[in-house]
py3Dmol code that shows the C-alpha trace and the ligand (Angstrom):
import py3Dmol

protein = """\
ATOM      1  CA  MET A   1      41.592 -11.631  -3.250  1.00  0.00           C
ATOM      2  CA  LEU A   2      38.912  -9.094  -4.295  1.00  0.00           C
ATOM      3  CA  VAL A   3      37.509  -9.159  -7.856  1.00  0.00           C
ATOM      4  CA  HIS A   4      34.602  -7.461  -9.629  1.00  0.00           C
ATOM      5  CA  LYS A   5      31.682  -9.845 -10.155  1.00  0.00           C
ATOM      6  CA  PRO A   6      28.150  -9.280 -11.475  1.00  0.00           C
ATOM      7  CA  LEU A   7      25.422  -9.766  -8.904  1.00  0.00           C
ATOM      8  CA  ARG A   8      22.892 -12.557  -9.137  1.00  0.00           C
ATOM      9  CA  ILE A   9      19.592 -10.633  -9.263  1.00  0.00           C
ATOM     10  CA  ARG A  10      16.259 -12.150  -8.252  1.00  0.00           C
ATOM     11  CA  VAL A  11      13.110 -10.035  -8.614  1.00  0.00           C
ATOM     12  CA  ALA A  12       9.952 -10.959  -6.660  1.00  0.00           C
ATOM     13  CA  LYS A  13       7.429 -12.304  -9.186  1.00  0.00           C
ATOM     14  CA  ASP A  14       4.644  -9.851  -8.368  1.00  0.00           C
ATOM     15  CA  ALA A  15       6.712  -6.815  -7.378  1.00  0.00           C
ATOM     16  CA  GLY A  16       5.107  -3.437  -8.011  1.00  0.00           C
ATOM     17  CA  PHE A  17       1.609  -2.243  -8.902  1.00  0.00           C
ATOM     18  CA  CYS A  18      -1.250  -4.344  -7.538  1.00  0.00           C
ATOM     19  CA  PHE A  19      -4.269  -4.854  -9.798  1.00  0.00           C
ATOM     20  CA  GLY A  20      -6.265  -2.222  -7.819  1.00  0.00           C
ATOM     21  CA  VAL A  21      -3.749   0.522  -8.541  1.00  0.00           C
ATOM     22  CA  ARG A  22      -3.173  -0.637 -12.131  1.00  0.00           C
ATOM     23  CA  ASP A  23      -6.918  -0.545 -12.882  1.00  0.00           C
ATOM     24  CA  ALA A  24      -7.346   2.888 -11.229  1.00  0.00           C
ATOM     25  CA  ILE A  25      -4.541   4.373 -13.321  1.00  0.00           C
ATOM     26  CA  GLU A  26      -5.982   2.834 -16.475  1.00  0.00           C
ATOM     27  CA  LYS A  27      -9.434   4.295 -15.663  1.00  0.00           C
ATOM     28  CA  ALA A  28      -7.882   7.750 -15.053  1.00  0.00           C
ATOM     29  CA  ARG A  29      -6.041   7.628 -18.392  1.00  0.00           C
ATOM     30  CA  GLU A  30      -9.097   6.445 -20.294  1.00  0.00           C
ATOM     31  CA  THR A  31     -11.281   9.173 -18.733  1.00  0.00           C
ATOM     32  CA  ALA A  32      -8.709  11.892 -19.518  1.00  0.00           C
ATOM     33  CA  ARG A  33      -8.578  10.659 -23.123  1.00  0.00           C
ATOM     34  CA  THR A  34     -12.349  10.694 -23.602  1.00  0.00           C
ATOM     35  CA  HIS A  35     -13.166  13.845 -21.563  1.00  0.00           C
ATOM     36  CA  GLY A  36      -9.962  15.852 -22.146  1.00  0.00           C
ATOM     37  CA  LYS A  37      -9.308  16.041 -18.393  1.00  0.00           C
ATOM     38  CA  VAL A  38     -10.068  14.250 -15.123  1.00  0.00           C
ATOM     39  CA  TYR A  39      -9.747  15.340 -11.492  1.00  0.00           C
ATOM     40  CA  MET A  40      -8.551  13.160  -8.664  1.00  0.00           C
ATOM     41  CA  LEU A  41      -9.045  13.798  -4.977  1.00  0.00           C
ATOM     42  CA  GLY A  42      -5.480  13.354  -3.698  1.00  0.00           C
ATOM     43  CA  ASP A  43      -2.698  11.331  -5.308  1.00  0.00           C
ATOM     44  CA  ILE A  44      -3.773   8.171  -7.116  1.00  0.00           C
ATOM     45  CA  VAL A  45      -0.810   6.342  -5.597  1.00  0.00           C
ATOM     46  CA  HIS A  46       1.883   7.404  -3.180  1.00  0.00           C
ATOM     47  CA  ASN A  47       4.493   7.787  -5.870  1.00  0.00           C
ATOM     48  CA  GLU A  48       5.641  11.229  -7.019  1.00  0.00           C
ATOM     49  CA  ARG A  49       6.898  10.031 -10.399  1.00  0.00           C
ATOM     50  CA  VAL A  50       3.568   8.397 -11.320  1.00  0.00           C
ATOM     51  CA  VAL A  51       1.614  11.473 -10.187  1.00  0.00           C
ATOM     52  CA  SER A  52       3.689  13.942 -12.209  1.00  0.00           C
ATOM     53  CA  GLN A  53       3.573  11.669 -15.263  1.00  0.00           C
ATOM     54  CA  LEU A  54      -0.238  11.555 -14.995  1.00  0.00           C
ATOM     55  CA  GLU A  55      -0.414  15.343 -14.617  1.00  0.00           C
ATOM     56  CA  ARG A  56       1.139  15.593 -18.062  1.00  0.00           C
ATOM     57  CA  GLU A  57      -1.760  13.456 -19.345  1.00  0.00           C
ATOM     58  CA  ASN A  58      -4.313  15.941 -17.905  1.00  0.00           C
ATOM     59  CA  ILE A  59      -5.041  13.950 -14.778  1.00  0.00           C
ATOM     60  CA  ARG A  60      -5.221  16.703 -12.153  1.00  0.00           C
ATOM     61  CA  VAL A  61      -4.875  16.243  -8.405  1.00  0.00           C
ATOM     62  CA  VAL A  62      -7.128  18.450  -6.258  1.00  0.00           C
ATOM     63  CA  ASP A  63      -7.598  18.627  -2.482  1.00  0.00           C
ATOM     64  CA  SER A  64     -11.325  19.219  -2.400  1.00  0.00           C
ATOM     65  CA  ILE A  65     -14.489  18.560  -4.397  1.00  0.00           C
ATOM     66  CA  ASP A  66     -14.964  22.374  -4.565  1.00  0.00           C
ATOM     67  CA  GLU A  67     -12.055  22.556  -7.007  1.00  0.00           C
ATOM     68  CA  VAL A  68     -13.762  20.186  -9.484  1.00  0.00           C
ATOM     69  CA  GLU A  69     -15.586  22.100 -12.197  1.00  0.00           C
ATOM     70  CA  ASP A  70     -15.716  21.082 -15.797  1.00  0.00           C
ATOM     71  CA  ALA A  71     -14.600  17.435 -15.946  1.00  0.00           C
ATOM     72  CA  PRO A  72     -15.245  14.073 -14.245  1.00  0.00           C
ATOM     73  CA  VAL A  73     -13.809  13.318 -10.823  1.00  0.00           C
ATOM     74  CA  LEU A  74     -12.122   9.974 -10.172  1.00  0.00           C
ATOM     75  CA  PHE A  75     -12.338   8.349  -6.758  1.00  0.00           C
ATOM     76  CA  ARG A  76      -9.111   6.513  -6.061  1.00  0.00           C
ATOM     77  CA  ALA A  77      -8.388   2.826  -5.369  1.00  0.00           C
ATOM     78  CA  HIS A  78      -8.070   3.545  -1.606  1.00  0.00           C
ATOM     79  CA  GLY A  79     -11.774   4.340  -1.339  1.00  0.00           C
ATOM     80  CA  THR A  80     -13.656   7.528  -0.492  1.00  0.00           C
ATOM     81  CA  THR A  81     -15.843   8.573   2.433  1.00  0.00           C
ATOM     82  CA  PRO A  82     -19.663   8.588   2.038  1.00  0.00           C
ATOM     83  CA  GLN A  83     -19.562  12.323   2.857  1.00  0.00           C
ATOM     84  CA  VAL A  84     -17.401  13.025  -0.203  1.00  0.00           C
ATOM     85  CA  TRP A  85     -19.650  10.829  -2.353  1.00  0.00           C
ATOM     86  CA  GLU A  86     -22.621  12.870  -1.175  1.00  0.00           C
ATOM     87  CA  LEU A  87     -20.927  16.199  -1.892  1.00  0.00           C
ATOM     88  CA  ALA A  88     -19.995  15.038  -5.390  1.00  0.00           C
ATOM     89  CA  ASN A  89     -23.565  13.862  -6.030  1.00  0.00           C
ATOM     90  CA  GLN A  90     -24.988  17.162  -4.752  1.00  0.00           C
ATOM     91  CA  LYS A  91     -22.743  18.970  -7.244  1.00  0.00           C
ATOM     92  CA  ASN A  92     -23.978  16.578  -9.935  1.00  0.00           C
ATOM     93  CA  LEU A  93     -20.423  15.612 -10.805  1.00  0.00           C
ATOM     94  CA  ASN A  94     -19.573  12.802 -13.165  1.00  0.00           C
ATOM     95  CA  ILE A  95     -18.006  10.318 -10.709  1.00  0.00           C
ATOM     96  CA  ILE A  96     -15.612   7.665 -11.977  1.00  0.00           C
ATOM     97  CA  ASP A  97     -15.346   5.110  -9.200  1.00  0.00           C
ATOM     98  CA  ALA A  98     -11.882   3.529  -9.246  1.00  0.00           C
ATOM     99  CA  THR A  99     -12.195   2.144  -5.708  1.00  0.00           C
ATOM    100  CA  CYS A 100     -10.516  -1.255  -5.611  1.00  0.00           C
ATOM    101  CA  PRO A 101     -13.139  -4.034  -5.325  1.00  0.00           C
ATOM    102  CA  LEU A 102     -11.213  -5.374  -2.333  1.00  0.00           C
ATOM    103  CA  VAL A 103     -11.603  -2.017  -0.554  1.00  0.00           C
ATOM    104  CA  HIS A 104     -15.340  -2.074  -1.349  1.00  0.00           C
ATOM    105  CA  GLU A 105     -15.369  -5.501   0.316  1.00  0.00           C
ATOM    106  CA  ILE A 106     -13.834  -4.042   3.502  1.00  0.00           C
ATOM    107  CA  HIS A 107     -16.541  -1.343   3.519  1.00  0.00           C
ATOM    108  CA  ASP A 108     -19.218  -4.049   3.172  1.00  0.00           C
ATOM    109  CA  GLU A 109     -17.681  -6.166   5.942  1.00  0.00           C
ATOM    110  CA  ILE A 110     -17.511  -3.344   8.478  1.00  0.00           C
ATOM    111  CA  LYS A 111     -21.102  -2.364   7.688  1.00  0.00           C
ATOM    112  CA  LYS A 112     -22.190  -5.995   8.266  1.00  0.00           C
ATOM    113  CA  LEU A 113     -20.383  -6.039  11.614  1.00  0.00           C
ATOM    114  CA  HIS A 114     -22.163  -2.795  12.497  1.00  0.00           C
ATOM    115  CA  THR A 115     -25.569  -4.410  11.905  1.00  0.00           C
ATOM    116  CA  GLU A 116     -24.571  -7.062  14.492  1.00  0.00           C
ATOM    117  CA  ASN A 117     -24.294  -4.314  17.140  1.00  0.00           C
ATOM    118  CA  ARG A 118     -20.579  -4.855  17.655  1.00  0.00           C
ATOM    119  CA  LYS A 119     -18.056  -2.284  18.817  1.00  0.00           C
ATOM    120  CA  LEU A 120     -15.970  -1.702  15.675  1.00  0.00           C
ATOM    121  CA  LEU A 121     -12.205  -1.695  15.430  1.00  0.00           C
ATOM    122  CA  ILE A 122      -9.940  -1.229  12.417  1.00  0.00           C
ATOM    123  CA  ILE A 123      -6.351  -2.439  12.428  1.00  0.00           C
ATOM    124  CA  GLY A 124      -4.593   0.201  10.342  1.00  0.00           C
ATOM    125  CA  ASP A 125      -2.537   3.376  10.140  1.00  0.00           C
ATOM    126  CA  HIS A 126      -4.065   6.491  11.689  1.00  0.00           C
ATOM    127  CA  GLY A 127      -4.907   9.082   9.064  1.00  0.00           C
ATOM    128  CA  HIS A 128      -4.200   6.833   6.045  1.00  0.00           C
ATOM    129  CA  ASP A 129      -6.754   7.580   3.299  1.00  0.00           C
ATOM    130  CA  GLU A 130      -7.964   3.988   3.075  1.00  0.00           C
ATOM    131  CA  VAL A 131      -8.443   3.784   6.858  1.00  0.00           C
ATOM    132  CA  VAL A 132     -10.270   7.134   6.914  1.00  0.00           C
ATOM    133  CA  GLY A 133     -12.577   5.777   4.191  1.00  0.00           C
ATOM    134  CA  ILE A 134     -13.271   2.544   6.123  1.00  0.00           C
ATOM    135  CA  GLN A 135     -13.863   4.411   9.385  1.00  0.00           C
ATOM    136  CA  ALA A 136     -16.366   6.732   7.727  1.00  0.00           C
ATOM    137  CA  GLN A 137     -18.627   3.833   6.656  1.00  0.00           C
ATOM    138  CA  VAL A 138     -19.922   3.314  10.207  1.00  0.00           C
ATOM    139  CA  PRO A 139     -20.292   5.414  13.340  1.00  0.00           C
ATOM    140  CA  GLY A 140     -17.815   5.124  16.213  1.00  0.00           C
ATOM    141  CA  ALA A 141     -15.154   2.798  14.742  1.00  0.00           C
ATOM    142  CA  ILE A 142     -11.726   3.147  16.360  1.00  0.00           C
ATOM    143  CA  VAL A 143      -8.328   2.600  14.756  1.00  0.00           C
ATOM    144  CA  ILE A 144      -5.646   0.436  16.366  1.00  0.00           C
ATOM    145  CA  SER A 145      -2.243   0.642  14.731  1.00  0.00           C
ATOM    146  CA  ASN A 146       0.033  -1.356  17.039  1.00  0.00           C
ATOM    147  CA  ALA A 147       0.324  -3.669  20.034  1.00  0.00           C
ATOM    148  CA  SER A 148       0.569  -0.901  22.645  1.00  0.00           C
ATOM    149  CA  GLU A 149      -2.671   0.659  21.393  1.00  0.00           C
ATOM    150  CA  ALA A 150      -4.289  -2.801  21.554  1.00  0.00           C
ATOM    151  CA  HIS A 151      -3.152  -3.138  25.205  1.00  0.00           C
ATOM    152  CA  ALA A 152      -4.866   0.184  25.978  1.00  0.00           C
ATOM    153  CA  VAL A 153      -8.273  -1.013  24.675  1.00  0.00           C
ATOM    154  CA  PRO A 154     -10.709  -1.612  27.568  1.00  0.00           C
ATOM    155  CA  ARG A 155     -12.631  -4.890  27.956  1.00  0.00           C
ATOM    156  CA  ILE A 156     -15.408  -5.213  25.373  1.00  0.00           C
ATOM    157  CA  LYS A 157     -18.343  -7.635  25.316  1.00  0.00           C
ATOM    158  CA  LYS A 158     -18.914  -7.823  21.583  1.00  0.00           C
ATOM    159  CA  ALA A 159     -16.599  -6.437  18.894  1.00  0.00           C
ATOM    160  CA  GLY A 160     -16.009  -6.706  15.156  1.00  0.00           C
ATOM    161  CA  ILE A 161     -12.587  -6.123  13.602  1.00  0.00           C
ATOM    162  CA  VAL A 162     -11.353  -5.551  10.057  1.00  0.00           C
ATOM    163  CA  SER A 163      -7.908  -4.535   8.841  1.00  0.00           C
ATOM    164  CA  GLN A 164      -6.501  -2.078   6.325  1.00  0.00           C
ATOM    165  CA  SER A 165      -5.752  -3.981   3.105  1.00  0.00           C
ATOM    166  CA  THR A 166      -1.982  -3.404   3.238  1.00  0.00           C
ATOM    167  CA  GLN A 167      -1.247  -4.263   6.864  1.00  0.00           C
ATOM    168  CA  MET A 168       1.651  -6.504   7.790  1.00  0.00           C
ATOM    169  CA  ILE A 169       0.240  -9.958   8.676  1.00  0.00           C
ATOM    170  CA  GLU A 170       2.417 -10.217  11.819  1.00  0.00           C
ATOM    171  CA  ASN A 171       1.133  -6.853  13.133  1.00  0.00           C
ATOM    172  CA  VAL A 172      -2.469  -7.968  12.598  1.00  0.00           C
ATOM    173  CA  GLN A 173      -1.841 -11.322  14.318  1.00  0.00           C
ATOM    174  CA  GLU A 174      -0.171  -9.653  17.300  1.00  0.00           C
ATOM    175  CA  ILE A 175      -3.021  -7.157  17.753  1.00  0.00           C
ATOM    176  CA  ILE A 176      -5.687  -9.869  17.408  1.00  0.00           C
ATOM    177  CA  GLY A 177      -3.818 -11.971  19.993  1.00  0.00           C
ATOM    178  CA  ILE A 178      -3.958  -9.099  22.505  1.00  0.00           C
ATOM    179  CA  LEU A 179      -7.573  -8.159  21.770  1.00  0.00           C
ATOM    180  CA  SER A 180      -8.792 -11.753  22.009  1.00  0.00           C
ATOM    181  CA  MET A 181      -7.874 -11.649  25.726  1.00  0.00           C
ATOM    182  CA  LYS A 182     -10.080  -8.570  26.230  1.00  0.00           C
ATOM    183  CA  ILE A 183     -13.086  -9.203  24.024  1.00  0.00           C
ATOM    184  CA  PHE A 184     -15.675 -11.830  24.969  1.00  0.00           C
ATOM    185  CA  ASP A 185     -17.358 -12.169  21.564  1.00  0.00           C
ATOM    186  CA  LEU A 186     -14.808 -11.181  18.913  1.00  0.00           C
ATOM    187  CA  LYS A 187     -15.417 -11.456  15.187  1.00  0.00           C
ATOM    188  CA  PHE A 188     -12.384 -10.759  13.029  1.00  0.00           C
ATOM    189  CA  VAL A 189     -12.636 -10.514   9.257  1.00  0.00           C
ATOM    190  CA  ASN A 190      -9.166 -10.726   7.755  1.00  0.00           C
ATOM    191  CA  THR A 191      -9.262  -8.036   5.090  1.00  0.00           C
ATOM    192  CA  VAL A 192      -5.539  -7.871   4.326  1.00  0.00           C
ATOM    193  CA  CYS A 193      -5.807  -8.193   0.529  1.00  0.00           C
ATOM    194  CA  PHE A 194      -4.315 -11.097  -1.397  1.00  0.00           C
ATOM    195  CA  PRO A 195      -1.788  -8.991  -3.424  1.00  0.00           C
ATOM    196  CA  THR A 196      -0.412  -7.663  -0.099  1.00  0.00           C
ATOM    197  CA  ARG A 197      -0.216 -11.163   1.395  1.00  0.00           C
ATOM    198  CA  ARG A 198       1.442 -12.475  -1.766  1.00  0.00           C
ATOM    199  CA  ASN A 199       4.049  -9.640  -1.775  1.00  0.00           C
ATOM    200  CA  GLN A 200       4.872 -10.271   1.865  1.00  0.00           C
ATOM    201  CA  GLU A 201       5.198 -14.038   1.255  1.00  0.00           C
ATOM    202  CA  GLN A 202       7.473 -13.474  -1.743  1.00  0.00           C
ATOM    203  CA  ILE A 203       9.804 -11.155   0.180  1.00  0.00           C
ATOM    204  CA  LYS A 204       9.933 -13.679   3.032  1.00  0.00           C
ATOM    205  CA  ASP A 205      11.196 -16.260   0.514  1.00  0.00           C
ATOM    206  CA  LEU A 206      13.630 -13.857  -1.125  1.00  0.00           C
ATOM    207  CA  ALA A 207      15.205 -12.039   1.845  1.00  0.00           C
ATOM    208  CA  PRO A 208      16.924 -15.009   3.529  1.00  0.00           C
ATOM    209  CA  ILE A 209      18.517 -16.258   0.301  1.00  0.00           C
ATOM    210  CA  SER A 210      19.795 -12.839  -0.832  1.00  0.00           C
ATOM    211  CA  ASP A 211      22.958 -11.118   0.425  1.00  0.00           C
ATOM    212  CA  VAL A 212      21.283  -7.728  -0.038  1.00  0.00           C
ATOM    213  CA  VAL A 213      17.601  -6.816  -0.457  1.00  0.00           C
ATOM    214  CA  ILE A 214      16.369  -3.736  -2.308  1.00  0.00           C
ATOM    215  CA  ILE A 215      12.777  -2.532  -1.907  1.00  0.00           C
ATOM    216  CA  VAL A 216      11.732  -0.013  -4.552  1.00  0.00           C
ATOM    217  CA  GLY A 217       9.135   2.606  -3.705  1.00  0.00           C
ATOM    218  CA  SER A 218       8.341   6.048  -2.424  1.00  0.00           C
ATOM    219  CA  PHE A 219       9.306   6.923   1.158  1.00  0.00           C
ATOM    220  CA  THR A 220       5.712   8.199   1.513  1.00  0.00           C
ATOM    221  CA  SER A 221       4.221   4.799   0.629  1.00  0.00           C
ATOM    222  CA  ALA A 222       3.029   2.891   3.704  1.00  0.00           C
ATOM    223  CA  ASN A 223       2.974  -0.496   1.982  1.00  0.00           C
ATOM    224  CA  THR A 224       6.521  -0.045   0.629  1.00  0.00           C
ATOM    225  CA  LYS A 225       7.731   0.762   4.139  1.00  0.00           C
ATOM    226  CA  ARG A 226       5.961  -2.321   5.443  1.00  0.00           C
ATOM    227  CA  LEU A 227       7.549  -4.544   2.814  1.00  0.00           C
ATOM    228  CA  HIS A 228      10.909  -3.111   3.884  1.00  0.00           C
ATOM    229  CA  GLU A 229      10.106  -3.944   7.528  1.00  0.00           C
ATOM    230  CA  VAL A 230       9.293  -7.556   6.573  1.00  0.00           C
ATOM    231  CA  ALA A 231      12.584  -7.816   4.652  1.00  0.00           C
ATOM    232  CA  LEU A 232      14.594  -6.234   7.490  1.00  0.00           C
ATOM    233  CA  ARG A 233      13.351  -8.840   9.964  1.00  0.00           C
ATOM    234  CA  LEU A 234      14.922 -11.537   7.801  1.00  0.00           C
ATOM    235  CA  ASN A 235      17.891  -9.720   6.346  1.00  0.00           C
ATOM    236  CA  PRO A 236      19.527  -6.712   8.028  1.00  0.00           C
ATOM    237  CA  LYS A 237      21.056  -5.706   4.692  1.00  0.00           C
ATOM    238  CA  SER A 238      17.670  -4.616   3.335  1.00  0.00           C
ATOM    239  CA  TYR A 239      17.369  -1.123   1.897  1.00  0.00           C
ATOM    240  CA  MET A 240      14.567   1.045   0.521  1.00  0.00           C
ATOM    241  CA  VAL A 241      15.226   3.141  -2.584  1.00  0.00           C
ATOM    242  CA  GLU A 242      13.031   5.575  -4.490  1.00  0.00           C
ATOM    243  CA  LYS A 243      15.121   5.401  -7.656  1.00  0.00           C
ATOM    244  CA  ALA A 244      18.218   3.716  -9.083  1.00  0.00           C
ATOM    245  CA  ASP A 245      20.480   6.629  -8.035  1.00  0.00           C
ATOM    246  CA  ASP A 246      19.705   5.973  -4.353  1.00  0.00           C
ATOM    247  CA  ILE A 247      21.606   2.679  -4.518  1.00  0.00           C
ATOM    248  CA  ASN A 248      24.850   2.810  -2.576  1.00  0.00           C
ATOM    249  CA  ILE A 249      27.685   0.567  -3.788  1.00  0.00           C
ATOM    250  CA  ASP A 250      28.931   0.195  -0.183  1.00  0.00           C
ATOM    251  CA  TRP A 251      25.857  -1.908   0.636  1.00  0.00           C
ATOM    252  CA  PHE A 252      27.184  -4.642  -1.658  1.00  0.00           C
ATOM    253  CA  GLU A 253      30.735  -5.237  -0.485  1.00  0.00           C
ATOM    254  CA  GLY A 254      31.314  -9.007  -0.649  1.00  0.00           C
ATOM    255  CA  ALA A 255      27.712  -9.603  -1.859  1.00  0.00           C
ATOM    256  CA  GLU A 256      26.964 -12.098  -4.621  1.00  0.00           C
ATOM    257  CA  SER A 257      23.198 -11.850  -4.811  1.00  0.00           C
ATOM    258  CA  VAL A 258      20.459  -9.274  -4.480  1.00  0.00           C
ATOM    259  CA  GLY A 259      16.707  -9.702  -4.070  1.00  0.00           C
ATOM    260  CA  VAL A 260      14.432  -6.986  -5.419  1.00  0.00           C
ATOM    261  CA  SER A 261      10.817  -6.221  -4.602  1.00  0.00           C
ATOM    262  CA  ALA A 262       8.642  -3.127  -4.758  1.00  0.00           C
ATOM    263  CA  GLY A 263       5.605  -1.579  -3.106  1.00  0.00           C
ATOM    264  CA  ALA A 264       2.158  -1.684  -4.724  1.00  0.00           C
ATOM    265  CA  SER A 265       2.592   1.931  -5.870  1.00  0.00           C
ATOM    266  CA  SER A 266       5.874   1.455  -7.744  1.00  0.00           C
ATOM    267  CA  PRO A 267       5.601   1.476 -11.558  1.00  0.00           C
ATOM    268  CA  ASP A 268       7.224  -1.267 -13.631  1.00  0.00           C
ATOM    269  CA  GLU A 269       9.674   1.103 -15.336  1.00  0.00           C
ATOM    270  CA  LEU A 270      11.083   2.164 -11.959  1.00  0.00           C
ATOM    271  CA  ILE A 271      11.717  -1.468 -11.006  1.00  0.00           C
ATOM    272  CA  GLU A 272      13.314  -2.081 -14.409  1.00  0.00           C
ATOM    273  CA  GLU A 273      15.606   0.964 -13.948  1.00  0.00           C
ATOM    274  CA  VAL A 274      16.739  -0.336 -10.568  1.00  0.00           C
ATOM    275  CA  VAL A 275      17.385  -3.831 -11.957  1.00  0.00           C
ATOM    276  CA  GLU A 276      19.308  -2.366 -14.882  1.00  0.00           C
ATOM    277  CA  HIS A 277      21.433  -0.313 -12.466  1.00  0.00           C
ATOM    278  CA  LEU A 278      22.129  -3.415 -10.340  1.00  0.00           C
ATOM    279  CA  LYS A 279      23.229  -5.350 -13.450  1.00  0.00           C
ATOM    280  CA  HIS A 280      25.986  -2.796 -14.025  1.00  0.00           C
ATOM    281  CA  LEU A 281      27.192  -2.420 -10.435  1.00  0.00           C
ATOM    282  CA  GLN A 282      30.891  -3.113 -10.107  1.00  0.00           C
ATOM    283  CA  VAL A 283      30.683  -5.120  -6.894  1.00  0.00           C
ATOM    284  CA  LYS A 284      33.856  -6.330  -5.241  1.00  0.00           C
ATOM    285  CA  ALA A 285      33.607 -10.009  -4.260  1.00  0.00           C
ATOM    286  CA  HIS A 286      36.032 -12.205  -2.329  1.00  0.00           C
ATOM    287  CA  VAL A 287      37.386 -15.252  -4.220  1.00  0.00           C
TER     288      VAL A 287
END
"""
ligand_1 = """\
8
LIG
S -3.348 -2.930 -2.097
Fe -4.956 -4.492 -2.254
S -6.835 -3.462 -1.650
Fe -5.325 -1.851 -2.019
S -5.657 -1.270 -4.140
Fe -4.111 -2.862 -4.167
S -5.243 -4.801 -4.454
Fe -6.704 -3.233 -3.830
"""
view = py3Dmol.view(width=600, height=400)
view.addModel(protein, "pdb")
view.setStyle({"model": 0}, {"cartoon": {"style": "trace"}})
view.addModel(ligand_1, "xyz")
view.setStyle({"model": 1}, {"stick": {}})
view.zoomTo()
view.show()
């Protein structure tokens, strides 16, 4: 017999904004309050709702330093290239550095590896702002995003490797495994940040014990997509949603429990909206 039953909802303890993003948003708000306005080079996080909310608080997104005129410019949590820093300094701009300290650490690590005369490799997504920022710290670093690219790397005598902060641990391990067969003297600094590792661990605990998994975040957010990939490996009924309305009741037929997590760029209120929606779902369960 089928009856309507409320779902048992478990939310990952640290779902949503990481401290790097939280601090950057706080700095942007504080600067806009004290200076009337602040510019940002590109979106502060990959989340349309957060960006449009911040626009209403006079936090303006621009594509280039040339567009910054009469207010401070905030450099985002992802990090910024030395070239952009130089341009901003030449223009005498008031720079608010909101680069996450863990991204600064990656920049320091790759520069150290450079001083050791190593060929430099970055495990990360091509074209992602954080990866572009890391690559620009040193000359000649190459980006490896997956196992097939790692297979294509020629033999190297001495190399140094760092990773983008939000990489999936399994992807990093697989790439390192391949490269270790090709590189004689390999030094790998694991720069996947601890909030990313913690989020991935929490979803690994949650996915197998949930009938359905919901990952909240923007489809443009790389770390949300990665969290979804981790969940999918353990539970095929794992879905990504940008907002509560994206939830499809058909996903829950016969389900009794749902696990919820969110990418590092998803605001708390979005997660709360999704949880609230799940509380009121009229799910049919077998008894
Ligand atoms: S994901 Fe990690 S490195 Fe990136 S901003 Fe957040 S805490 Fe910092």
